[in-house]
N, C-alpha and C positions, 0 to 999 in steps of 0.2 A: 571428580569434579570436572566439569566442562572447561576447556581451555581456550575456546575460540571467542570471537567478538560477540557482543550483544547484538541481536538482530532487531532493528527498529523498522517497523512497517510505516511507510510515509506516503501520504497522498496529497500533501500540500495544504490541507485544511487547517483551521485554527486548532482543532483537536490534536492533529498530528504534530503541529509545532509545539503545543503545550507538552505533549508526550516527550518530544525531544529534549525540551528544557528540563523536565522532571528526571528523565534518564540521566542527563548530565549531572544534576544535583546528587543523584543516588549512586551513579556508577563511575563518574570521572575519577581518574584518567583512563579507565578501561577502554579497550578498543571497541568500536561499534561499526556495524555494517548497516547503512541506511538503504532499505530495499523499497523500490517502487515497482509494483506489479501492474502490468498491462494485460488486459484480457485479449489474448491472441484471437484474431478473427473478428473482433468487435467492429473495427472500422470497415472491414471487408463486408460484413453483413449489413452495415448501415448504408453503404453505397449500392450493394447488389440487391438487397431485399425489396426495395420498391419496384425494381424491374421485374423480379419474380412475381411479386404481388399483382402486378399489372398483366401478368401472363405473357410478357414479352421475352424474346430470347436475349441472353446476356451477350453483349458485344465485346470485342477486344478493348474498346475504349473504356467501358465500365470496369473491366478487369484491371486495366492499367491504372485507372483512377483509384480503385480499391486498394491495389498494391501500394500506390503512392500514399494513400491515407494511412495504411498500416505503418509504413516506414516513418511517416510524420509522427504518429502516436509513439513509436519507439523513441524517436529523437526527443519528443517532449518529456517522456519518462526519464530519459538520461539527464535532461536539463533539470527536471524536478529532483532527481536523486542528488545532483550537485548542489542544488539549493539546500536540501536536507543536510548534506555534508557540512556546508558552511554553518548552518544553525547548530549542528551537533558539535562542531569544533568550537564555536563560540561558547557552548555550554560546557566545554572542557573535555569532551570525548575525543579520542584518536579515531576519527571516522573516515571511512571510504564509502562510496556509493555503488549501487548495483541496480540496474533496470532489468526486470525479468518479464519476458512475454510468455504467457502460459495460458492454456485453455482450461485449467483447473480452478477451483475456487481460490480466492486470495488466501484464506487461512491455510489451505493445503500447501500452497506455494511457500508461504512464510515458514511453515513447519518443516518443509523439505529443505529449504535453505538453511534453517537453524540446525537441522540434523547434519547436513553436509559440512557446515562450518563449526560444528561442535560448540554451539552457542550455549551459554549458561542461562539465557533469558530471552524472551521475545517481548518487545515493547510496542504497544499500540495506543492510539488515542481513541476513545469511545465517542461516537457521534450521538447527539441527542436526536432521536427520531421518534415520530409517533408510532403507536402500536400497529396501525395499518401498514405503514411504510416498512416496518420491520418484518411483518408477515410476508409482504410481497417481495422484498429484496433480501431478506435474511440478515444475519448479523455476523460479520467477520469475527467480531470479538467473542460472541457466544460460541461460535464454531471453534475458535482457538482454545477457549477455556475448556470446552468439552473434550477436545482431542489431544491437547498438548501433554507431553510427558516431561516437559521442563517448565520452570516457572514462567508465568505470563504477567507482565506488568501492564495494567490497564489504567490509563490516565483519562479520567472523564472530564467533560466540559463542566464548568461551574454552573450551578443553578442560577436563575435570574436574581434570587436574593443574595447569593454569594457575589455575583458581579456588582451589585449595588453597593456592597460593603467594601469592595476594594480590589 
C-alpha cells in the first residue's frame, strides 16, 4: 500500500476547488500534496513568438522580458499552490504545496510526482468543456485515467440541473 500523500492537481478553478473539498471529505486527515503545474516555456513562447512570426531577430530585451515572464508564472504557481493548501487544510487534510515547471503534459507531471511521493491516489477536478475544445486541447483527466497505475479520483462539476437543485 502506498504510504505517501495524496497528490491533488490544482489549477485554481471551481472544479479544482470542488475536488479539494471532496478529497478532504474522503481522505482527511490523510496528508496531501497540492500540485500546480506550470508549462515550462509557455511565457517565453508568448513573448518571443510574435517576434519570430514577424521575421525579426530576437533581441536581448525580448529575451529578458521572456525570462521575467517565466519567473512571474512560477511565482503565480507558488501562490496558487498556497491557496490550494489553505483550502485543503480547511477541508481537513494535512496539506503542503508544490509548484512544478515542466515541459511535459500535465497528466504526465502529476503521475511522476505521485510516483516520486508514493501517493495512494491522484485527485483532479474535471472541467466541463465542449467536444471541440477537448479535441483541440486534450483532456488531462482522460490522460490520467488512461495512464495511471494508482487510483484517480475525478470530481466533476455539477450539471446545470444539479446546480439549480442546490
